[in-house]
PDB file as gemmi writes it, atoms N, CA and C in Angstrom:
CRYST1    1.000    1.000    1.000  90.00  90.00  90.00 P 1                      
ATOM      1  N   MET A   1      30.529  29.579  25.278  1.00  0.00           N  
ATOM      2  CA  MET A   1      30.540  28.408  24.432  1.00  0.00           C  
ATOM      3  C   MET A   1      31.898  27.176  24.981  1.00  0.00           C  
ATOM      4  N   THR A   2      31.428  25.973  25.217  1.00  0.00           N  
ATOM      5  CA  THR A   2      32.777  25.337  26.130  1.00  0.00           C  
ATOM      6  C   THR A   2      33.471  24.658  25.245  1.00  0.00           C  
ATOM      7  N   VAL A   3      34.468  24.454  24.837  1.00  0.00           N  
ATOM      8  CA  VAL A   3      34.910  23.093  24.149  1.00  0.00           C  
ATOM      9  C   VAL A   3      35.679  22.327  24.628  1.00  0.00           C  
ATOM     10  N   GLU A   4      35.463  20.981  24.648  1.00  0.00           N  
ATOM     11  CA  GLU A   4      36.246  19.816  25.342  1.00  0.00           C  
ATOM     12  C   GLU A   4      37.576  19.682  24.158  1.00  0.00           C  
ATOM     13  N   TRP A   5      39.001  19.790  25.044  1.00  0.00           N  
ATOM     14  CA  TRP A   5      39.898  19.673  24.250  1.00  0.00           C  
ATOM     15  C   TRP A   5      40.082  18.286  24.037  1.00  0.00           C  
ATOM     16  N   ASN A   6      40.358  17.283  23.396  1.00  0.00           N  
ATOM     17  CA  ASN A   6      40.915  16.050  23.565  1.00  0.00           C  
ATOM     18  C   ASN A   6      42.688  15.985  23.517  1.00  0.00           C  
ATOM     19  N   ASP A   7      42.960  15.024  23.836  1.00  0.00           N  
ATOM     20  CA  ASP A   7      44.669  14.645  24.030  1.00  0.00           C  
ATOM     21  C   ASP A   7      44.965  13.769  23.035  1.00  0.00           C  
ATOM     22  N   LYS A   8      44.363  13.908  21.782  1.00  0.00           N  
ATOM     23  CA  LYS A   8      44.578  12.996  20.515  1.00  0.00           C  
ATOM     24  C   LYS A   8      45.337  14.157  19.600  1.00  0.00           C  
ATOM     25  N   GLN A   9      45.378  15.072  19.626  1.00  0.00           N  
ATOM     26  CA  GLN A   9      46.044  16.217  18.805  1.00  0.00           C  
ATOM     27  C   GLN A   9      46.234  17.306  19.662  1.00  0.00           C  
ATOM     28  N   PRO A  10      47.584  17.942  19.280  1.00  0.00           N  
ATOM     29  CA  PRO A  10      47.592  19.487  19.714  1.00  0.00           C  
ATOM     30  C   PRO A  10      46.549  20.536  19.933  1.00  0.00           C  
ATOM     31  N   ILE A  11      46.113  21.375  21.046  1.00  0.00           N  
ATOM     32  CA  ILE A  11      44.829  22.313  20.895  1.00  0.00           C  
ATOM     33  C   ILE A  11      45.037  23.254  19.941  1.00  0.00           C  
ATOM     34  N   TYR A  12      46.253  23.324  19.708  1.00  0.00           N  
ATOM     35  CA  TYR A  12      46.400  24.574  18.565  1.00  0.00           C  
ATOM     36  C   TYR A  12      45.570  23.801  17.212  1.00  0.00           C  
ATOM     37  N   ARG A  13      46.080  22.661  17.289  1.00  0.00           N  
ATOM     38  CA  ARG A  13      45.377  21.888  16.115  1.00  0.00           C  
ATOM     39  C   ARG A  13      43.848  21.532  16.109  1.00  0.00           C  
ATOM     40  N   GLN A  14      43.491  21.453  16.954  1.00  0.00           N  
ATOM     41  CA  GLN A  14      41.962  21.567  17.362  1.00  0.00           C  
ATOM     42  C   GLN A  14      41.044  22.841  17.112  1.00  0.00           C  
ATOM     43  N   LEU A  15      42.234  23.850  17.680  1.00  0.00           N  
ATOM     44  CA  LEU A  15      41.524  24.927  17.338  1.00  0.00           C  
ATOM     45  C   LEU A  15      41.860  25.574  15.978  1.00  0.00           C  
ATOM     46  N   ARG A  16      42.465  25.028  15.032  1.00  0.00           N  
ATOM     47  CA  ARG A  16      42.467  25.597  13.694  1.00  0.00           C  
ATOM     48  C   ARG A  16      41.219  24.595  12.975  1.00  0.00           C  
ATOM     49  N   ASP A  17      41.279  23.664  13.345  1.00  0.00           N  
ATOM     50  CA  ASP A  17      39.867  22.960  12.943  1.00  0.00           C  
ATOM     51  C   ASP A  17      38.797  23.623  13.261  1.00  0.00           C  
ATOM     52  N   LEU A  18      38.474  23.846  14.724  1.00  0.00           N  
ATOM     53  CA  LEU A  18      37.238  24.467  14.835  1.00  0.00           C  
ATOM     54  C   LEU A  18      37.002  25.606  14.244  1.00  0.00           C  
ATOM     55  N   VAL A  19      37.916  26.497  14.025  1.00  0.00           N  
ATOM     56  CA  VAL A  19      38.145  27.607  12.945  1.00  0.00           C  
ATOM     57  C   VAL A  19      37.637  27.215  11.678  1.00  0.00           C  
ATOM     58  N   ALA A  20      38.670  26.319  11.079  1.00  0.00           N  
ATOM     59  CA  ALA A  20      37.947  25.832   9.663  1.00  0.00           C  
ATOM     60  C   ALA A  20      36.460  25.215   9.755  1.00  0.00           C  
ATOM     61  N   GLU A  21      36.222  24.892  10.440  1.00  0.00           N  
ATOM     62  CA  GLU A  21      34.469  24.176  10.540  1.00  0.00           C  
ATOM     63  C   GLU A  21      33.402  25.298  10.573  1.00  0.00           C  
ATOM     64  N   ARG A  22      33.940  26.764  11.346  1.00  0.00           N  
ATOM     65  CA  ARG A  22      33.304  27.763  11.293  1.00  0.00           C  
ATOM     66  C   ARG A  22      32.979  28.511  10.400  1.00  0.00           C  
ATOM     67  N   ILE A  23      34.435  28.578   9.307  1.00  0.00           N  
ATOM     68  CA  ILE A  23      34.365  28.919   7.716  1.00  0.00           C  
ATOM     69  C   ILE A  23      33.875  28.213   7.102  1.00  0.00           C  
ATOM     70  N   MET A  24      33.573  26.856   7.053  1.00  0.00           N  
ATOM     71  CA  MET A  24      32.629  26.172   5.978  1.00  0.00           C  
ATOM     72  C   MET A  24      31.218  26.202   6.320  1.00  0.00           C  
ATOM     73  N   ASP A  25      30.999  26.389   7.706  1.00  0.00           N  
ATOM     74  CA  ASP A  25      29.584  26.214   7.850  1.00  0.00           C  
ATOM     75  C   ASP A  25      29.162  27.994   7.605  1.00  0.00           C  
ATOM     76  N   GLY A  26      30.005  28.694   7.854  1.00  0.00           N  
ATOM     77  CA  GLY A  26      29.200  30.196   7.291  1.00  0.00           C  
ATOM     78  C   GLY A  26      29.171  31.020   8.736  1.00  0.00           C  
ATOM     79  N   SER A  27      29.504  30.472   9.469  1.00  0.00           N  
ATOM     80  CA  SER A  27      29.563  31.092  10.870  1.00  0.00           C  
ATOM     81  C   SER A  27      30.620  32.333  10.889  1.00  0.00           C  
ATOM     82  N   PHE A  28      31.629  32.216   9.950  1.00  0.00           N  
ATOM     83  CA  PHE A  28      32.756  33.155   9.785  1.00  0.00           C  
ATOM     84  C   PHE A  28      32.648  33.194   8.102  1.00  0.00           C  
ATOM     85  N   PRO A  29      32.037  34.331   7.897  1.00  0.00           N  
ATOM     86  CA  PRO A  29      32.035  34.601   6.534  1.00  0.00           C  
ATOM     87  C   PRO A  29      33.003  34.789   6.273  1.00  0.00           C  
ATOM     88  N   GLU A  30      33.654  34.740   4.748  1.00  0.00           N  
ATOM     89  CA  GLU A  30      34.523  35.203   3.635  1.00  0.00           C  
ATOM     90  C   GLU A  30      34.550  36.929   3.830  1.00  0.00           C  
ATOM     91  N   GLY A  31      35.628  37.238   3.882  1.00  0.00           N  
ATOM     92  CA  GLY A  31      35.748  39.125   3.854  1.00  0.00           C  
ATOM     93  C   GLY A  31      35.701  39.327   5.438  1.00  0.00           C  
ATOM     94  N   GLU A  32      35.159  38.564   6.722  1.00  0.00           N  
ATOM     95  CA  GLU A  32      34.923  39.358   7.554  1.00  0.00           C  
ATOM     96  C   GLU A  32      35.846  38.693   8.587  1.00  0.00           C  
ATOM     97  N   ALA A  33      35.865  39.593   9.793  1.00  0.00           N  
ATOM     98  CA  ALA A  33      36.880  39.438  10.583  1.00  0.00           C  
ATOM     99  C   ALA A  33      36.355  38.144  11.766  1.00  0.00           C  
ATOM    100  N   ILE A  34      37.501  37.755  12.142  1.00  0.00           N  
ATOM    101  CA  ILE A  34      37.503  36.700  13.037  1.00  0.00           C  
ATOM    102  C   ILE A  34      37.703  37.233  14.306  1.00  0.00           C  
ATOM    103  N   PRO A  35      37.085  36.350  15.429  1.00  0.00           N  
ATOM    104  CA  PRO A  35      37.659  36.783  16.680  1.00  0.00           C  
ATOM    105  C   PRO A  35      39.367  36.966  17.011  1.00  0.00           C  
ATOM    106  N   SER A  36      39.486  38.017  17.868  1.00  0.00           N  
ATOM    107  CA  SER A  36      41.147  38.201  18.096  1.00  0.00           C  
ATOM    108  C   SER A  36      41.426  37.222  19.155  1.00  0.00           C  
ATOM    109  N   VAL A  37      43.087  37.033  18.969  1.00  0.00           N  
ATOM    110  CA  VAL A  37      43.764  36.322  19.535  1.00  0.00           C  
ATOM    111  C   VAL A  37      43.577  36.316  21.202  1.00  0.00           C  
ATOM    112  N   ARG A  38      43.264  37.540  21.477  1.00  0.00           N  
ATOM    113  CA  ARG A  38      43.115  37.990  23.070  1.00  0.00           C  
ATOM    114  C   ARG A  38      41.898  37.477  23.361  1.00  0.00           C  
ATOM    115  N   GLN A  39      40.763  37.437  22.358  1.00  0.00           N  
ATOM    116  CA  GLN A  39      39.435  37.178  22.355  1.00  0.00           C  
ATOM    117  C   GLN A  39      39.302  35.522  22.915  1.00  0.00           C  
ATOM    118  N   VAL A  40      39.716  34.984  21.698  1.00  0.00           N  
ATOM    119  CA  VAL A  40      39.674  33.808  21.881  1.00  0.00           C  
ATOM    120  C   VAL A  40      40.282  32.851  23.146  1.00  0.00           C  
ATOM    121  N   SER A  41      41.494  33.541  23.007  1.00  0.00           N  
ATOM    122  CA  SER A  41      42.424  33.014  24.482  1.00  0.00           C  
ATOM    123  C   SER A  41      41.733  33.026  25.820  1.00  0.00           C  
ATOM    124  N   ALA A  42      41.092  34.499  26.144  1.00  0.00           N  
ATOM    125  CA  ALA A  42      40.181  34.477  27.050  1.00  0.00           C  
ATOM    126  C   ALA A  42      38.981  33.700  27.063  1.00  0.00           C  
ATOM    127  N   ASP A  43      38.259  33.474  25.945  1.00  0.00           N  
ATOM    128  CA  ASP A  43      37.116  32.562  25.881  1.00  0.00           C  
ATOM    129  C   ASP A  43      37.320  31.360  26.300  1.00  0.00           C  
ATOM    130  N   TYR A  44      38.332  30.667  25.766  1.00  0.00           N  
ATOM    131  CA  TYR A  44      38.675  29.406  25.779  1.00  0.00           C  
ATOM    132  C   TYR A  44      39.772  29.026  26.935  1.00  0.00           C  
ATOM    133  N   LYS A  45      40.107  30.204  27.538  1.00  0.00           N  
ATOM    134  CA  LYS A  45      41.076  29.724  28.796  1.00  0.00           C  
ATOM    135  C   LYS A  45      42.176  28.963  28.313  1.00  0.00           C  
ATOM    136  N   ILE A  46      42.781  29.672  27.039  1.00  0.00           N  
ATOM    137  CA  ILE A  46      44.400  28.776  26.586  1.00  0.00           C  
ATOM    138  C   ILE A  46      45.090  29.832  26.101  1.00  0.00           C  
ATOM    139  N   ASN A  47      46.308  29.439  26.173  1.00  0.00           N  
ATOM    140  CA  ASN A  47      47.353  30.655  26.060  1.00  0.00           C  
ATOM    141  C   ASN A  47      47.299  30.873  24.627  1.00  0.00           C  
ATOM    142  N   HIS A  48      47.533  32.735  24.764  1.00  0.00           N  
ATOM    143  CA  HIS A  48      47.341  32.979  23.599  1.00  0.00           C  
ATOM    144  C   HIS A  48      48.261  33.009  22.438  1.00  0.00           C  
ATOM    145  N   LEU A  49      49.614  32.522  22.826  1.00  0.00           N  
ATOM    146  CA  LEU A  49      50.763  31.673  21.789  1.00  0.00           C  
ATOM    147  C   LEU A  49      49.980  30.383  21.015  1.00  0.00           C  
ATOM    148  N   THR A  50      48.820  29.744  21.815  1.00  0.00           N  
ATOM    149  CA  THR A  50      48.464  28.319  20.777  1.00  0.00           C  
ATOM    150  C   THR A  50      47.266  28.942  19.985  1.00  0.00           C  
ATOM    151  N   VAL A  51      46.659  29.963  20.092  1.00  0.00           N  
ATOM    152  CA  VAL A  51      45.559  30.445  19.518  1.00  0.00           C  
ATOM    153  C   VAL A  51      46.339  31.137  18.145  1.00  0.00           C  
ATOM    154  N   GLY A  52      47.476  31.847  18.750  1.00  0.00           N  
ATOM    155  CA  GLY A  52      48.404  32.638  17.503  1.00  0.00           C  
ATOM    156  C   GLY A  52      48.773  31.304  16.502  1.00  0.00           C  
ATOM    157  N   LYS A  53      49.658  30.404  17.065  1.00  0.00           N  
ATOM    158  CA  LYS A  53      49.759  29.116  16.298  1.00  0.00           C  
ATOM    159  C   LYS A  53      48.549  28.544  15.471  1.00  0.00           C  
ATOM    160  N   ALA A  54      47.128  28.316  15.866  1.00  0.00           N  
ATOM    161  CA  ALA A  54      46.408  28.038  15.185  1.00  0.00           C  
ATOM    162  C   ALA A  54      45.604  29.046  14.020  1.00  0.00           C  
ATOM    163  N   TYR A  55      45.941  30.210  14.318  1.00  0.00           N  
ATOM    164  CA  TYR A  55      45.576  31.355  13.448  1.00  0.00           C  
ATOM    165  C   TYR A  55      46.633  31.547  12.234  1.00  0.00           C  
ATOM    166  N   GLN A  56      47.880  31.202  12.670  1.00  0.00           N  
ATOM    167  CA  GLN A  56      49.131  31.241  11.505  1.00  0.00           C  
ATOM    168  C   GLN A  56      49.023  30.031  10.665  1.00  0.00           C  
ATOM    169  N   GLU A  57      48.671  28.988  11.524  1.00  0.00           N  
ATOM    170  CA  GLU A  57      48.907  27.787  10.323  1.00  0.00           C  
ATOM    171  C   GLU A  57      47.626  27.966   9.249  1.00  0.00           C  
ATOM    172  N   LEU A  58      46.431  28.700   9.559  1.00  0.00           N  
ATOM    173  CA  LEU A  58      45.270  29.046   8.741  1.00  0.00           C  
ATOM    174  C   LEU A  58      45.922  30.275   7.712  1.00  0.00           C  
ATOM    175  N   VAL A  59      46.687  31.317   8.133  1.00  0.00           N  
ATOM    176  CA  VAL A  59      46.992  32.282   7.342  1.00  0.00           C  
ATOM    177  C   VAL A  59      48.091  31.289   6.207  1.00  0.00           C  
ATOM    178  N   ASP A  60      49.038  30.581   6.664  1.00  0.00           N  
ATOM    179  CA  ASP A  60      49.635  29.716   5.472  1.00  0.00           C  
ATOM    180  C   ASP A  60      49.148  29.265   4.685  1.00  0.00           C  
ATOM    181  N   GLU A  61      48.132  28.877   5.165  1.00  0.00           N  
ATOM    182  CA  GLU A  61      47.175  27.969   3.984  1.00  0.00           C  
ATOM    183  C   GLU A  61      46.505  28.623   3.259  1.00  0.00           C  
ATOM    184  N   GLY A  62      46.408  29.868   3.402  1.00  0.00           N  
ATOM    185  CA  GLY A  62      45.643  31.123   2.848  1.00  0.00           C  
ATOM    186  C   GLY A  62      44.256  31.039   2.986  1.00  0.00           C  
ATOM    187  N   LEU A  63      43.837  30.886   4.136  1.00  0.00           N  
ATOM    188  CA  LEU A  63      42.244  30.759   4.529  1.00  0.00           C  
ATOM    189  C   LEU A  63      42.026  32.137   5.326  1.00  0.00           C  
ATOM    190  N   LEU A  64      43.041  32.626   6.313  1.00  0.00           N  
ATOM    191  CA  LEU A  64      42.818  33.898   6.708  1.00  0.00           C  
ATOM    192  C   LEU A  64      43.982  34.865   6.454  1.00  0.00           C  
ATOM    193  N   GLU A  65      43.674  36.239   6.565  1.00  0.00           N  
ATOM    194  CA  GLU A  65      45.112  37.022   6.306  1.00  0.00           C  
ATOM    195  C   GLU A  65      45.371  38.158   7.701  1.00  0.00           C  
ATOM    196  N   LYS A  66      46.158  38.444   7.699  1.00  0.00           N  
ATOM    197  CA  LYS A  66      46.220  39.702   8.800  1.00  0.00           C  
ATOM    198  C   LYS A  66      46.237  41.208   8.115  1.00  0.00           C  
ATOM    199  N   ARG A  67      45.568  41.911   8.784  1.00  0.00           N  
ATOM    200  CA  ARG A  67      45.039  43.000   8.148  1.00  0.00           C  
ATOM    201  C   ARG A  67      45.560  44.220   9.107  1.00  0.00           C  
ATOM    202  N   ARG A  68      46.781  44.486   9.112  1.00  0.00           N  
ATOM    203  CA  ARG A  68      47.406  45.393  10.120  1.00  0.00           C  
ATOM    204  C   ARG A  68      46.496  46.288  10.774  1.00  0.00           C  
ATOM    205  N   GLY A  69      46.610  46.251  12.008  1.00  0.00           N  
ATOM    206  CA  GLY A  69      45.797  47.203  13.005  1.00  0.00           C  
ATOM    207  C   GLY A  69      44.328  46.842  13.143  1.00  0.00           C  
ATOM    208  N   LEU A  70      44.117  45.737  12.217  1.00  0.00           N  
ATOM    209  CA  LEU A  70      42.394  45.478  12.150  1.00  0.00           C  
ATOM    210  C   LEU A  70      41.984  43.916  12.623  1.00  0.00           C  
ATOM    211  N   GLY A  71      43.068  43.209  12.343  1.00  0.00           N  
ATOM    212  CA  GLY A  71      42.843  41.682  12.952  1.00  0.00           C  
ATOM    213  C   GLY A  71      43.267  40.805  11.971  1.00  0.00           C  
ATOM    214  N   MET A  72      42.318  39.749  12.040  1.00  0.00           N  
ATOM    215  CA  MET A  72      42.251  38.685  11.100  1.00  0.00           C  
ATOM    216  C   MET A  72      40.931  38.511  10.640  1.00  0.00           C  
ATOM    217  N   PHE A  73      41.384  38.425   9.076  1.00  0.00           N  
ATOM    218  CA  PHE A  73      40.052  38.161   8.402  1.00  0.00           C  
ATOM    219  C   PHE A  73      40.057  36.876   7.577  1.00  0.00           C  
ATOM    220  N   VAL A  74      38.758  36.290   7.256  1.00  0.00           N  
ATOM    221  CA  VAL A  74      38.596  35.123   6.300  1.00  0.00           C  
ATOM    222  C   VAL A  74      39.055  35.683   5.070  1.00  0.00           C  
ATOM    223  N   THR A  75      39.641  34.688   4.414  1.00  0.00           N  
ATOM    224  CA  THR A  75      40.068  35.202   2.718  1.00  0.00           C  
ATOM    225  C   THR A  75      38.897  34.585   1.856  1.00  0.00           C  
ATOM    226  N   VAL A  76      38.527  35.645   0.842  1.00  0.00           N  
ATOM    227  CA  VAL A  76      37.807  35.254  -0.386  1.00  0.00           C  
ATOM    228  C   VAL A  76      38.314  33.675  -0.965  1.00  0.00           C  
ATOM    229  N   GLY A  77      37.314  32.662  -1.159  1.00  0.00           N  
ATOM    230  CA  GLY A  77      37.720  31.695  -1.303  1.00  0.00           C  
ATOM    231  C   GLY A  77      38.116  30.569  -0.335  1.00  0.00           C  
ATOM    232  N   ALA A  78      38.064  31.042   0.710  1.00  0.00           N  
ATOM    233  CA  ALA A  78      38.476  29.960   2.035  1.00  0.00           C  
ATOM    234  C   ALA A  78      37.364  29.269   1.916  1.00  0.00           C  
ATOM    235  N   CYS A  79      36.078  29.293   1.818  1.00  0.00           N  
ATOM    236  CA  CYS A  79      35.197  28.039   2.067  1.00  0.00           C  
ATOM    237  C   CYS A  79      35.189  27.137   1.335  1.00  0.00           C  
ATOM    238  N   CYS A  80      35.532  27.559  -0.194  1.00  0.00           N  
ATOM    239  CA  CYS A  80      35.545  26.696  -1.479  1.00  0.00           C  
ATOM    240  C   CYS A  80      37.117  25.776  -0.993  1.00  0.00           C  
ATOM    241  N   ALA A  81      37.865  26.350  -1.085  1.00  0.00           N  
ATOM    242  CA  ALA A  81      39.128  25.919  -0.648  1.00  0.00           C  
ATOM    243  C   ALA A  81      39.057  24.806   0.513  1.00  0.00           C  
ATOM    244  N   LEU A  82      38.447  25.296   1.298  1.00  0.00           N  
ATOM    245  CA  LEU A  82      38.211  24.143   2.784  1.00  0.00           C  
ATOM    246  C   LEU A  82      37.497  23.051   2.241  1.00  0.00           C  
ATOM    247  N   THR A  83      36.064  23.180   1.649  1.00  0.00           N  
ATOM    248  CA  THR A  83      35.191  22.321   1.545  1.00  0.00           C  
ATOM    249  C   THR A  83      35.965  21.187   0.182  1.00  0.00           C  
ATOM    250  N   SER A  84      36.818  21.787  -0.742  1.00  0.00           N  
ATOM    251  CA  SER A  84      37.658  20.842  -1.429  1.00  0.00           C  
ATOM    252  C   SER A  84      38.737  19.947  -0.574  1.00  0.00           C  
ATOM    253  N   ASN A  85      39.553  20.451   0.222  1.00  0.00           N  
ATOM    254  CA  ASN A  85      39.956  19.960   0.853  1.00  0.00           C  
ATOM    255  C   ASN A  85      39.765  18.958   1.972  1.00  0.00           C  
ATOM    256  N   GLU A  86      38.820  19.396   2.342  1.00  0.00           N  
ATOM    257  CA  GLU A  86      37.950  18.455   3.602  1.00  0.00           C  
ATOM    258  C   GLU A  86      37.659  17.247   3.001  1.00  0.00           C  
ATOM    259  N   LYS A  87      36.887  17.605   1.627  1.00  0.00           N  
ATOM    260  CA  LYS A  87      36.305  16.148   0.547  1.00  0.00           C  
ATOM    261  C   LYS A  87      37.283  15.274   0.299  1.00  0.00           C  
ATOM    262  N   GLN A  88      38.433  15.820   0.025  1.00  0.00           N  
ATOM    263  CA  GLN A  88      39.494  14.730  -0.605  1.00  0.00           C  
ATOM    264  C   GLN A  88      40.287  13.945   0.869  1.00  0.00           C  
ATOM    265  N   GLN A  89      40.303  14.739   1.997  1.00  0.00           N  
ATOM    266  CA  GLN A  89      40.790  14.056   2.969  1.00  0.00           C  
ATOM    267  C   GLN A  89      39.911  13.073   3.237  1.00  0.00           C  
ATOM    268  N   PHE A  90      38.491  13.352   3.560  1.00  0.00           N  
ATOM    269  CA  PHE A  90      37.583  12.053   3.958  1.00  0.00           C  
ATOM    270  C   PHE A  90      37.702  11.211   2.918  1.00  0.00           C  
ATOM    271  N   ILE A  91      37.582  11.296   1.514  1.00  0.00           N  
ATOM    272  CA  ILE A  91      38.284  10.352   0.667  1.00  0.00           C  
ATOM    273  C   ILE A  91      39.280   9.598   1.171  1.00  0.00           C  
ATOM    274  N   ASP A  92      40.594  10.100   0.840  1.00  0.00           N  
ATOM    275  CA  ASP A  92      41.727   9.568   1.100  1.00  0.00           C  
ATOM    276  C   ASP A  92      41.698   8.809   2.824  1.00  0.00           C  
ATOM    277  N   GLU A  93      40.853   9.406   3.911  1.00  0.00           N  
ATOM    278  CA  GLU A  93      41.171   8.612   5.102  1.00  0.00           C  
ATOM    279  C   GLU A  93      39.896   8.112   5.580  1.00  0.00           C  
ATOM    280  N   GLU A  94      38.870   8.612   5.679  1.00  0.00           N  
ATOM    281  CA  GLU A  94      37.479   8.186   6.095  1.00  0.00           C  
ATOM    282  C   GLU A  94      36.884   7.151   5.333  1.00  0.00           C  
ATOM    283  N   VAL A  95      37.161   6.838   4.070  1.00  0.00           N  
ATOM    284  CA  VAL A  95      36.424   6.322   2.878  1.00  0.00           C  
ATOM    285  C   VAL A  95      36.900   5.130   2.920  1.00  0.00           C  
ATOM    286  N   SER A  96      38.184   5.549   2.562  1.00  0.00           N  
ATOM    287  CA  SER A  96      39.382   4.374   2.056  1.00  0.00           C  
ATOM    288  C   SER A  96      39.335   2.985   3.693  1.00  0.00           C  
ATOM    289  N   ALA A  97      39.268   3.598   5.055  1.00  0.00           N  
ATOM    290  CA  ALA A  97      39.224   2.964   6.242  1.00  0.00           C  
ATOM    291  C   ALA A  97      37.999   2.271   6.154  1.00  0.00           C  
ATOM    292  N   PHE A  98      36.887   2.943   5.538  1.00  0.00           N  
ATOM    293  CA  PHE A  98      35.738   2.240   5.658  1.00  0.00           C  
ATOM    294  C   PHE A  98      35.609   1.249   4.671  1.00  0.00           C  
ATOM    295  N   LEU A  99      36.005   1.280   3.474  1.00  0.00           N  
ATOM    296  CA  LEU A  99      35.989   0.100   2.333  1.00  0.00           C  
ATOM    297  C   LEU A  99      36.905  -0.854   2.780  1.00  0.00           C  
ATOM    298  N   GLU A 100      37.872  -0.862   3.685  1.00  0.00           N  
ATOM    299  CA  GLU A 100      38.934  -1.665   3.965  1.00  0.00           C  
ATOM    300  C   GLU A 100      38.337  -2.749   5.209  1.00  0.00           C  
ATOM    301  N   ARG A 101      37.462  -2.034   5.965  1.00  0.00           N  
ATOM    302  CA  ARG A 101      36.819  -2.684   6.715  1.00  0.00           C  
ATOM    303  C   ARG A 101      35.611  -3.754   6.282  1.00  0.00           C  
ATOM    304  N   ALA A 102      34.771  -2.880   5.362  1.00  0.00           N  
ATOM    305  CA  ALA A 102      34.058  -3.747   4.719  1.00  0.00           C  
ATOM    306  C   ALA A 102      34.272  -4.807   3.843  1.00  0.00           C  
ATOM    307  N   LYS A 103      35.672  -4.607   3.677  1.00  0.00           N  
ATOM    308  CA  LYS A 103      36.349  -5.879   2.697  1.00  0.00           C  
ATOM    309  C   LYS A 103      36.690  -6.980   3.636  1.00  0.00           C  
ATOM    310  N   VAL A 104      37.283  -6.362   5.109  1.00  0.00           N  
ATOM    311  CA  VAL A 104      37.607  -7.534   5.981  1.00  0.00           C  
ATOM    312  C   VAL A 104      36.424  -8.379   6.234  1.00  0.00           C  
ATOM    313  N   LEU A 105      35.202  -7.569   6.545  1.00  0.00           N  
ATOM    314  CA  LEU A 105      34.067  -8.123   7.096  1.00  0.00           C  
ATOM    315  C   LEU A 105      33.429  -9.077   5.781  1.00  0.00           C  
ATOM    316  N   GLY A 106      34.267  -9.296   4.474  1.00  0.00           N  
ATOM    317  CA  GLY A 106      33.552  -9.950   3.677  1.00  0.00           C  
ATOM    318  C   GLY A 106      32.329  -9.510   2.466  1.00  0.00           C  
ATOM    319  N   MET A 107      32.184  -8.347   2.804  1.00  0.00           N  
ATOM    320  CA  MET A 107      31.127  -7.268   2.182  1.00  0.00           C  
ATOM    321  C   MET A 107      32.104  -6.867   1.027  1.00  0.00           C  
ATOM    322  N   ASP A 108      31.274  -7.201  -0.169  1.00  0.00           N  
ATOM    323  CA  ASP A 108      31.603  -6.780  -1.581  1.00  0.00           C  
ATOM    324  C   ASP A 108      31.009  -5.174  -1.714  1.00  0.00           C  
ATOM    325  N   THR A 109      31.821  -4.471  -2.803  1.00  0.00           N  
ATOM    326  CA  THR A 109      31.028  -3.215  -3.550  1.00  0.00           C  
ATOM    327  C   THR A 109      29.640  -2.868  -3.420  1.00  0.00           C  
ATOM    328  N   GLN A 110      28.886  -3.802  -3.984  1.00  0.00           N  
ATOM    329  CA  GLN A 110      27.380  -3.803  -4.166  1.00  0.00           C  
ATOM    330  C   GLN A 110      26.648  -3.968  -3.164  1.00  0.00           C  
ATOM    331  N   GLU A 111      27.027  -4.685  -2.213  1.00  0.00           N  
ATOM    332  CA  GLU A 111      26.542  -4.974  -0.960  1.00  0.00           C  
ATOM    333  C   GLU A 111      26.818  -3.560  -0.063  1.00  0.00           C  
ATOM    334  N   VAL A 112      27.804  -2.792   0.060  1.00  0.00           N  
ATOM    335  CA  VAL A 112      27.982  -1.709   0.485  1.00  0.00           C  
ATOM    336  C   VAL A 112      27.182  -0.429  -0.054  1.00  0.00           C  
ATOM    337  N   VAL A 113      27.100  -0.534  -1.221  1.00  0.00           N  
ATOM    338  CA  VAL A 113      26.708   0.446  -2.099  1.00  0.00           C  
ATOM    339  C   VAL A 113      24.812   0.441  -1.836  1.00  0.00           C  
ATOM    340  N   GLY A 114      24.585  -0.708  -1.780  1.00  0.00           N  
ATOM    341  CA  GLY A 114      23.166  -1.011  -1.396  1.00  0.00           C  
ATOM    342  C   GLY A 114      22.511  -0.477  -0.462  1.00  0.00           C  
ATOM    343  N   LEU A 115      23.635  -1.088   0.832  1.00  0.00           N  
ATOM    344  CA  LEU A 115      23.063  -0.497   2.422  1.00  0.00           C  
ATOM    345  C   LEU A 115      23.132   0.957   2.413  1.00  0.00           C  
ATOM    346  N   LEU A 116      23.979   1.842   1.497  1.00  0.00           N  
ATOM    347  CA  LEU A 116      24.345   3.055   1.655  1.00  0.00           C  
ATOM    348  C   LEU A 116      23.179   3.515   1.112  1.00  0.00           C  
ATOM    349  N   LEU A 117      22.776   3.231  -0.016  1.00  0.00           N  
ATOM    350  CA  LEU A 117      21.309   3.725  -1.008  1.00  0.00           C  
ATOM    351  C   LEU A 117      20.180   2.957   0.254  1.00  0.00           C  
ATOM    352  N   GLU A 118      20.049   1.989   0.831  1.00  0.00           N  
ATOM    353  CA  GLU A 118      18.838   2.026   1.526  1.00  0.00           C  
ATOM    354  C   GLU A 118      19.129   2.573   2.757  1.00  0.00           C  
ATOM    355  N   THR A 119      19.949   3.044   3.522  1.00  0.00           N  
ATOM    356  CA  THR A 119      20.133   3.941   4.567  1.00  0.00           C  
ATOM    357  C   THR A 119      19.787   5.293   4.369  1.00  0.00           C  
ATOM    358  N   GLY A 120      20.252   5.664   3.019  1.00  0.00           N  
ATOM    359  CA  GLY A 120      20.013   6.975   2.566  1.00  0.00           C  
ATOM    360  C   GLY A 120      20.613   8.216   3.829  1.00  0.00           C  
ATOM    361  N   GLY A 121      21.678   7.456   4.347  1.00  0.00           N  
ATOM    362  CA  GLY A 121      22.626   8.358   5.325  1.00  0.00           C  
ATOM    363  C   GLY A 121      21.763   8.590   6.920  1.00  0.00           C  
ATOM    364  N   ARG A 122      20.487   7.339   7.032  1.00  0.00           N  
ATOM    365  CA  ARG A 122      19.960   7.826   8.224  1.00  0.00           C  
ATOM    366  C   ARG A 122      20.979   6.708   9.460  1.00  0.00           C  
ATOM    367  N   ARG A 123      20.864   7.449  10.479  1.00  0.00           N  
ATOM    368  CA  ARG A 123      21.620   6.588  11.604  1.00  0.00           C  
ATOM    369  C   ARG A 123      20.750   5.242  12.171  1.00  0.00           C  
TER     370      ARG A 123                                                      
END                                                                             
């Protein structure tokens, strides 16, 4: 699998977000091991210190745990915690920006709600 790293944020942060997405979508189940630092470093052709920094950030957030001699494991409750945090971040950043843009365009709340209900999430 190839990942396109962007220049908008550090690679370790993008990797942290990628691992978080995989926890939320169930690719990395709670209680299970995730790929080793060496494996990820080799697979994505990035420095092992970068991978270690991404993993450490997830450990600091309580989403991963180190098991001596066994590797990194997804903590129980990580998916729920991530989903809750991501929802709040979505509300704080994206929904707020969306509503501000609608306001600038002269749209009122009822019009925005009507459009959302009408499209039903379709693109």
